[in-house]
C-alpha positions as CSV (number, residue, x, y, z in Angstrom):
1,M,298.4,-150.4,46.9
2,K,298.7,-146.8,45.9
3,S,298.0,-147.7,42.3
4,F,294.9,-149.6,43.4
5,F,293.5,-146.5,45.3
6,L,294.4,-144.3,42.4
7,T,292.5,-146.5,40.0
8,I,289.4,-146.5,42.3
9,F,289.6,-142.6,42.6
10,I,289.8,-142.2,38.8
11,A,286.9,-144.6,38.2
12,A,284.7,-142.8,40.7
13,A,285.6,-139.4,39.2
14,L,284.7,-140.6,35.8
15,L,281.4,-142.1,37.1
16,L,280.4,-138.8,38.9
17,A,281.6,-136.4,36.2
18,P,278.4,-136.5,34.0
19,R,276.2,-135.8,37.0
20,C,278.3,-132.8,38.0
21,I,278.2,-131.4,34.5
22,R,274.4,-131.9,34.3
23,A,273.9,-130.2,37.7
24,Q,276.0,-127.3,36.6
25,D,274.0,-127.0,33.3
26,V,270.6,-126.6,35.0
27,H,269.4,-123.0,34.9
28,T,266.2,-121.3,36.0
29,V,264.1,-119.7,33.4
30,H,262.2,-116.7,34.7
31,G,258.4,-117.0,34.6
32,L,255.8,-114.3,34.2
33,D,255.9,-111.4,36.7
34,E,253.1,-112.2,39.1
35,R,253.4,-108.9,40.9
36,Y,251.1,-107.3,38.3
37,K,248.6,-110.0,37.6
38,V,245.1,-108.7,38.1
39,D,241.6,-110.2,38.1
40,I,239.9,-107.0,36.8
41,L,241.4,-104.3,34.6
42,V,239.4,-101.1,34.6
43,V,240.0,-98.9,31.5
44,V,238.6,-95.4,31.7
45,A,239.2,-92.0,30.2
46,H,239.9,-89.6,33.1
47,P,240.8,-89.5,36.7
48,D,237.5,-89.9,38.6
49,D,236.0,-92.1,35.9
50,E,236.8,-95.2,37.9
51,G,234.0,-94.0,40.2
52,G,231.5,-95.4,37.7
53,A,232.4,-98.9,38.9
54,T,233.8,-98.5,42.4
55,P,230.7,-99.9,44.3
56,Y,231.3,-103.2,42.5
57,L,235.1,-102.9,42.8
58,A,234.8,-102.5,46.6
59,R,232.8,-105.7,46.7
60,A,235.3,-107.5,44.4
61,I,238.4,-106.3,46.4
62,Y,237.3,-106.6,50.0
63,D,234.9,-109.6,49.9
64,L,235.7,-111.6,46.7
65,H,239.5,-111.0,47.2
66,K,240.0,-110.0,43.6
67,R,242.9,-107.9,42.5
68,V,242.1,-104.8,40.4
69,G,244.2,-102.6,38.1
70,V,243.2,-99.3,36.5
71,V,244.3,-97.7,33.3
72,Y,243.5,-94.1,32.6
73,A,243.6,-93.0,28.9
74,T,244.3,-89.4,29.8
75,R,245.3,-87.3,32.8
76,G,242.4,-85.0,32.6
77,G,244.3,-81.8,31.8
78,S,241.4,-80.2,29.9
79,G,238.9,-80.7,32.7
80,G,237.7,-78.1,35.1
81,N,239.4,-77.2,38.3
82,D,236.9,-75.9,40.9
83,Y,239.3,-76.3,43.8
84,S,242.2,-74.0,42.7
85,R,243.6,-72.1,39.7
86,E,245.8,-74.6,38.0
87,H,244.9,-75.8,34.5
88,G,246.5,-77.7,31.6
89,T,249.6,-79.7,32.4
90,A,249.6,-78.6,36.0
91,L,246.0,-79.8,36.4
92,A,246.8,-83.1,34.7
93,N,249.6,-83.7,37.2
94,M,247.2,-82.9,40.1
95,R,244.5,-85.2,38.8
96,E,247.0,-88.0,38.4
97,M,247.9,-87.7,42.1
98,E,244.2,-87.6,43.0
99,A,243.5,-90.7,40.9
100,R,246.3,-92.6,42.6
101,E,245.1,-91.6,46.1
102,A,241.5,-92.5,45.2
103,C,242.5,-95.9,44.0
104,G,244.7,-96.3,47.0
105,K,241.6,-95.9,49.2
106,L,240.4,-99.2,47.8
107,G,243.8,-100.8,48.0
108,I,244.4,-100.5,44.2
109,R,248.1,-99.9,43.6
110,D,248.3,-101.0,40.0
111,V,247.6,-97.8,38.2
112,W,248.8,-96.8,34.7
113,F,248.2,-93.8,32.4
114,L,248.2,-93.8,28.6
115,D,249.3,-90.8,26.6
116,G,245.8,-89.6,25.4
117,K,245.0,-85.9,25.5
118,D,241.8,-84.9,27.4
119,T,239.6,-83.9,24.5
120,A,236.5,-81.8,25.2
121,S,234.1,-83.2,22.6
122,Q,231.2,-85.5,22.3
123,N,232.6,-87.1,19.1
124,V,234.5,-90.4,19.8
125,L,236.4,-89.9,16.5
126,N,237.8,-86.6,17.7
127,S,239.2,-88.3,20.8
128,L,240.7,-91.2,18.9
129,S,242.4,-88.8,16.6
130,S,243.8,-86.5,19.3
131,W,245.0,-89.4,21.4
132,G,247.0,-91.0,18.7
133,H,244.8,-94.1,18.4
134,G,247.4,-96.6,17.2
135,N,250.1,-95.7,19.7
136,N,247.8,-95.9,22.7
137,L,246.1,-99.1,21.5
138,E,249.6,-100.6,21.4
139,K,250.4,-99.4,24.9
140,L,247.0,-100.7,26.3
141,T,247.5,-104.0,24.6
142,G,250.9,-104.3,26.3
143,L,249.4,-103.5,29.6
144,M,246.8,-106.2,29.2
145,R,249.5,-108.7,28.4
146,L,251.5,-107.5,31.5
147,T,248.5,-107.6,33.9
148,R,246.7,-110.6,32.3
149,P,243.2,-109.7,33.5
150,E,240.3,-112.2,33.6
151,V,237.8,-109.4,33.2
152,V,237.9,-105.9,31.6
153,I,235.5,-103.2,32.7
154,T,235.2,-99.9,30.7
155,W,233.0,-97.2,29.4
156,L,230.3,-98.1,26.9
157,P,231.3,-97.5,23.3
158,G,228.0,-96.0,22.1
159,I,226.0,-92.8,21.8
160,F,223.3,-92.0,24.3
161,A,222.0,-88.5,25.4
162,G,224.0,-87.7,28.5
163,E,226.9,-89.9,27.6
164,N,228.5,-86.7,26.4
165,H,232.2,-87.2,26.4
166,G,233.9,-88.7,23.4
167,D,236.9,-89.6,25.7
168,H,234.6,-92.0,27.6
169,Q,233.6,-93.7,24.5
170,A,237.1,-93.8,23.1
171,S,238.4,-95.6,26.2
172,G,235.7,-98.2,25.6
173,V,236.8,-98.5,22.0
174,L,240.4,-99.0,22.9
175,A,239.6,-101.5,25.7
176,T,237.5,-103.5,23.2
177,E,240.2,-103.5,20.6
178,A,242.9,-104.4,23.1
179,F,240.6,-107.2,24.5
180,D,240.6,-108.7,21.0
181,L,244.3,-108.2,20.3
182,A,246.1,-109.1,23.6
183,G,245.8,-112.8,22.9
184,D,246.8,-112.5,19.2
185,P,250.4,-113.5,18.8
186,V,250.8,-111.5,15.6
187,A,249.3,-108.2,17.0
188,F,252.1,-105.8,18.0
189,P,254.6,-108.7,17.6
190,A,257.6,-106.9,19.2
191,Q,255.7,-107.1,22.5
192,V,255.7,-111.0,22.4
193,A,258.9,-111.6,20.5
194,G,260.2,-114.1,23.0
195,A,263.6,-114.6,24.6
196,S,265.2,-111.3,23.7
197,K,268.3,-110.0,25.4
198,R,268.6,-106.9,27.5
199,L,270.4,-105.1,24.7
200,E,267.5,-105.6,22.3
201,P,265.5,-102.8,24.0
202,Y,262.5,-102.8,21.6
203,L,261.5,-106.4,22.3
204,E,259.4,-106.8,25.4
205,N,259.2,-110.5,26.2
206,L,255.5,-110.3,27.1
207,T,253.2,-113.3,26.5
208,P,249.9,-113.2,24.6
209,W,246.9,-113.2,27.0
210,Q,243.2,-113.5,26.2
211,P,240.9,-111.9,28.7
212,K,237.7,-113.8,29.3
213,K,235.0,-111.2,29.6
214,I,234.3,-107.5,29.0
215,Y,231.7,-105.3,30.7
216,F,230.7,-101.7,30.2
217,F,229.0,-98.9,32.2
218,S,227.5,-95.6,31.0
219,D,226.4,-92.3,32.5
220,A,223.5,-91.8,30.0
221,H,220.7,-89.7,31.3
222,D,218.3,-92.6,30.9
223,Q,219.5,-95.9,32.3
224,K,216.3,-97.8,31.3
225,P,217.6,-99.0,27.9
226,F,220.3,-101.0,29.8
227,A,217.9,-102.9,32.0
228,G,218.5,-106.7,31.9
229,S,221.7,-106.3,29.9
230,G,224.1,-107.6,32.5
231,P,224.6,-108.6,36.2
232,T,223.4,-106.3,39.0
233,Y,224.9,-105.7,42.4
234,S,223.3,-103.9,45.4
235,I,225.3,-100.9,46.5
236,K,223.4,-100.8,49.8
237,E,224.6,-104.3,50.8
238,I,226.9,-104.3,53.8
239,S,230.4,-105.5,53.2
240,P,231.0,-108.5,55.5
241,S,234.7,-107.5,55.9
242,Q,234.4,-103.7,56.1
243,K,231.0,-103.5,58.0
244,K,230.0,-100.6,55.6
245,P,227.7,-100.5,52.6
246,Y,229.4,-100.7,49.3
247,W,228.3,-97.2,48.3
248,R,230.0,-95.8,51.4
249,L,233.3,-97.5,50.4
250,A,232.9,-96.1,46.9
251,L,232.2,-92.6,48.3
252,D,235.3,-92.7,50.5
253,A,237.3,-93.5,47.4
254,A,235.8,-90.6,45.5
255,L,236.8,-87.9,48.0
256,P,240.4,-87.4,46.8
257,H,239.0,-85.9,43.5
258,E,238.9,-82.4,45.0
259,T,239.6,-80.5,41.8
260,Q,236.4,-81.9,40.3
261,F,234.0,-81.9,43.3
262,P,235.2,-79.5,46.0
263,A,231.7,-78.3,46.9
264,E,230.3,-81.7,47.2
265,I,233.3,-83.0,49.1
266,N,233.2,-80.1,51.5
267,G,229.5,-80.5,52.0
268,I,229.9,-84.2,52.8
269,A,232.6,-83.4,55.3
270,K,230.1,-81.4,57.3
271,M,227.3,-84.0,57.2
272,S,226.5,-86.6,59.7
273,D,226.5,-90.3,58.7
274,A,222.7,-90.2,58.7
275,E,222.6,-87.2,56.4
276,I,225.1,-88.7,54.0
277,E,223.0,-92.0,53.9
278,K,219.8,-90.0,53.3
279,M,221.5,-88.1,50.4
280,M,222.9,-91.3,48.8
281,S,219.6,-93.1,49.2
282,D,217.7,-90.5,47.3
283,P,217.5,-91.3,43.5
284,N,217.7,-87.6,42.8
285,T,220.9,-86.9,44.8
286,G,222.6,-90.3,45.0
287,W,225.8,-90.9,43.1
288,W,225.0,-94.4,41.9
289,E,222.0,-96.4,40.8
290,E,220.6,-99.1,43.0
291,P,221.3,-101.8,42.1
292,M,224.4,-101.1,40.1
293,L,224.3,-102.6,36.6
294,L,227.3,-103.7,34.6
295,I,226.5,-104.0,30.9
296,F,227.6,-107.4,29.5
297,G,229.8,-107.1,26.4
298,K,231.0,-110.6,25.5
299,S,232.5,-113.7,27.0
300,V,234.9,-116.2,25.5
301,V,234.2,-118.7,28.2
302,G,230.4,-118.9,27.7
303,G,227.6,-118.0,30.2
304,A,224.6,-115.8,30.1
305,P,224.7,-111.9,30.1
306,T,223.2,-111.7,33.6
307,D,225.5,-114.3,35.2
308,D,227.9,-113.2,37.9
309,I,231.0,-111.5,36.4
310,F,233.3,-114.4,37.4
311,A,231.0,-117.2,36.5
312,G,232.8,-119.7,34.4
313,I,236.2,-118.2,34.9
314,Q,239.1,-120.2,36.2
315,T,241.4,-117.4,37.5
316,G,244.9,-117.5,36.2
317,Q,244.2,-120.1,33.6
318,A,245.4,-119.1,30.1
319,I,243.0,-119.8,27.3
320,K,243.5,-119.9,23.5
321,F,243.3,-116.7,21.5
322,A,239.6,-116.1,20.7
323,V,239.5,-115.3,17.0
324,R,236.7,-112.9,16.3
325,P,233.8,-114.4,14.3
326,K,233.5,-113.3,10.7
327,V,230.9,-110.6,10.1
328,D,228.9,-110.8,6.9
329,G,228.4,-107.4,5.3
330,D,229.1,-104.0,6.7
331,A,227.0,-101.0,7.5
332,R,228.8,-99.2,4.7
333,D,227.7,-101.8,2.1
334,A,224.0,-101.3,2.3
335,G,223.5,-100.1,-1.3
336,D,222.3,-96.7,-2.4
337,G,220.6,-94.3,0.0
338,V,221.5,-92.1,2.9
339,V,222.6,-93.0,6.5
340,I,223.7,-90.9,9.5
341,G,227.4,-90.4,9.5
342,E,230.5,-90.0,11.6
343,P,230.3,-91.6,15.1
344,W,227.0,-93.2,14.5
345,L,228.2,-94.8,11.2
346,F,231.5,-95.8,12.9
347,Y,229.6,-97.7,15.7
348,S,227.3,-99.4,13.2
349,A,230.4,-101.1,11.8
350,F,232.6,-101.3,14.9
351,L,230.2,-103.1,17.2
352,P,229.5,-106.1,14.9
353,R,233.2,-106.3,13.9
354,H,234.0,-106.9,17.6
355,G,231.2,-109.2,18.5
356,L,229.2,-106.6,20.3
357,A,226.2,-106.3,18.0
358,S,223.9,-107.1,21.0
359,L,225.0,-104.2,23.1
360,P,222.1,-101.8,23.9
361,K,221.6,-99.0,21.4
362,A,219.4,-95.9,21.3
363,K,216.2,-96.6,19.4
364,Q,217.0,-93.6,17.2
365,P,220.2,-91.5,17.0
366,E,220.2,-89.0,19.8
367,I,222.4,-86.4,21.4
368,A,222.2,-83.8,24.2
369,V,223.5,-80.3,23.3
370,K,223.8,-77.0,25.0
371,T,221.3,-74.2,24.3
372,G,222.5,-71.3,22.2
373,T,225.3,-73.4,20.4
374,M,225.8,-75.1,17.1
375,L,224.7,-78.6,16.1
376,Y,225.6,-80.5,13.0
377,V,224.0,-83.6,11.5
378,P,226.5,-85.7,9.6
379,F,225.2,-88.0,6.9
380,V,226.5,-90.1,4.0
381,A,224.9,-90.2,0.6
382,R,225.5,-93.5,-1.3
383,H,225.3,-93.4,-5.0
384,S,226.4,-95.3,-8.1
385,G,229.9,-93.9,-8.1
386,T,230.2,-94.2,-11.9
387,M,229.2,-90.6,-12.6
388,N,228.4,-87.3,-10.9
389,S,225.1,-87.4,-9.0
390,K,222.8,-84.6,-8.1
391,A,221.7,-84.5,-4.4
392,V,218.9,-82.3,-3.1
393,V,219.0,-81.9,0.7
394,K,215.9,-80.7,2.6
395,V,216.1,-80.1,6.4
396,N,213.2,-79.9,8.8
397,V,214.0,-78.2,12.2
398,P,212.0,-77.0,15.2
399,T,210.7,-73.5,15.3
400,G,213.4,-71.0,16.2
401,W,216.2,-73.1,14.9
402,K,218.3,-71.7,12.0
403,I,219.8,-73.7,9.1
404,I,223.3,-72.3,8.6
405,S,224.5,-74.6,5.8
406,G,224.0,-78.0,4.1
407,Q,220.5,-77.5,2.6
408,G,219.9,-77.2,-1.1
409,E,221.3,-78.8,-4.3
410,F,224.7,-80.4,-4.6
411,L,226.6,-82.0,-7.4
412,L,228.4,-85.0,-6.0
413,P,231.7,-86.4,-7.2
414,A,231.9,-89.8,-9.0
415,E,232.5,-91.9,-5.9
416,P,230.5,-94.7,-4.2
417,E,229.6,-92.5,-1.1
418,T,229.9,-88.9,-0.2
419,A,230.1,-87.5,3.4
420,M,228.0,-84.4,4.0
421,R,226.6,-82.4,6.9
422,V,224.0,-79.9,7.9
423,D,224.9,-77.1,10.3
424,L,222.3,-75.7,12.6
425,E,222.1,-72.9,15.2
426,I,220.2,-73.7,18.4
427,P,218.2,-70.8,20.0
428,S,219.2,-69.6,23.4
429,L,216.5,-70.6,26.0
430,S,216.1,-69.8,29.6
431,A,216.2,-72.4,32.4
432,D,212.4,-72.4,32.7
433,E,212.0,-72.8,28.9
434,L,214.4,-75.8,28.9
435,K,212.4,-77.5,31.7
436,K,209.3,-77.5,29.5
437,L,211.1,-78.3,26.2
438,P,210.5,-81.8,24.9
439,V,213.0,-83.8,22.8
440,Q,213.5,-82.0,19.5
441,E,213.6,-83.9,16.2
442,I,215.8,-83.0,13.2
443,S,215.2,-84.7,9.9
444,V,217.4,-84.5,6.8
445,G,215.8,-85.8,3.6
446,V,217.9,-86.5,0.5
447,Q,217.0,-87.0,-3.1
448,L,219.6,-88.5,-5.5
449,D,219.2,-87.8,-9.2
450,G,215.5,-87.0,-8.7
451,K,214.7,-90.1,-6.6
452,P,214.1,-90.2,-2.8
453,A,217.2,-91.7,-1.2
454,G,216.1,-91.7,2.4
455,E,216.0,-89.6,5.5
456,V,218.2,-89.2,8.5
457,N,216.6,-88.4,11.9
458,L,218.3,-87.1,15.1
459,H,216.6,-86.7,18.5
460,V,218.1,-83.7,20.3
461,Q,217.9,-82.9,24.0
462,V,218.6,-79.2,24.6
463,K,220.3,-78.7,28.0
464,P,221.7,-75.8,30.1
465,S,225.2,-77.3,29.6
466,A,226.9,-79.9,27.5
467,L,230.2,-80.5,25.8
468,P,230.5,-79.2,22.2
469,Q,229.6,-81.7,19.6
């Protein structure tokens, strides 16, 4: 009898053994970290720049139940401090805290900072250079892969009078590039290397992610060129959940930026609600346009530019990497002649390369500069490149302006194109004179080997204050 039960026990053990082994071999593979998944990723240059989009963000957060993250390219250490005496690194630390508090007012807790240096210039190329373009692009691409946004909102990469900070434009450039790279499995491959171990510290185990849409905003003096270029949202509409207009929610989120707007913030603190509403309803004193416009960049899920931002988006659904369309030709391949250079030439190639050729552009190159300062006009002379060419440069400037350098005859090296510039001195004008001063026009005409090669024109608004070019 004992042998019978022993036989039964051994048979049962053998029968159950494979099941036990299979149960022990089942392991859980960790999925993506959902704590940082956002619907909207805002990419801006400085603490307080997020305010350009906060009326819409308040709508998205409170009433559309969207999750928002913000990436600042710099900490704003070169900005002004009208609240106290700290500057430089100390100011950067203070502005970082102001930014986190401001975002917290809207319930935004996902806030990151890149390593860019706050660069006081109107030239996007200066900002990209001082930031360390490649390093910060890699970092931003990694953040897009971590947060997996459906929509990206950022500064407009383009030159308009009044959009006078190269850092603003540079954040738009980086956001556009990261939008196009985050889903590419061979871009920054160490980020998406796969199942690496903890002791392989340079591999990140992220997953490629293609955002679906990108939108822009701008603080250009004249907003009319952007009309009809994207969806609009009323800032006066009352939030169903918060019982306040969206502009008020945005204003509350701006108040922590005391180093930048102490006088305005202190003034608002002394106002009644009626006085605040009157100020914000006045086009001359309000902080936001009514309605608020977001400039459509592009979509990889279809739709029209003026559609709602989330139209056609299935939140959380990964889509295939959107390979950029091939662009025939290049602004630098237009044959002999002369074209405006530096940031204008950069954008003429950058925008089509990233599928943004339809973005609004100034009808003619323009810039706003401070009275009594210097202005330069960059241009590129294209020539045969097989032998030295002779260029004759003639500059026309308004009365009272002084040509410092760049006019005359020049022997060019044997190369396909030569970058040149004209330096000008702007006269110092009083506030009353500036009010009456129309837009000034600068023209730079070039002859190459005795033949007219073309002319570069730049419209200039002279203002009481502006960043250096």
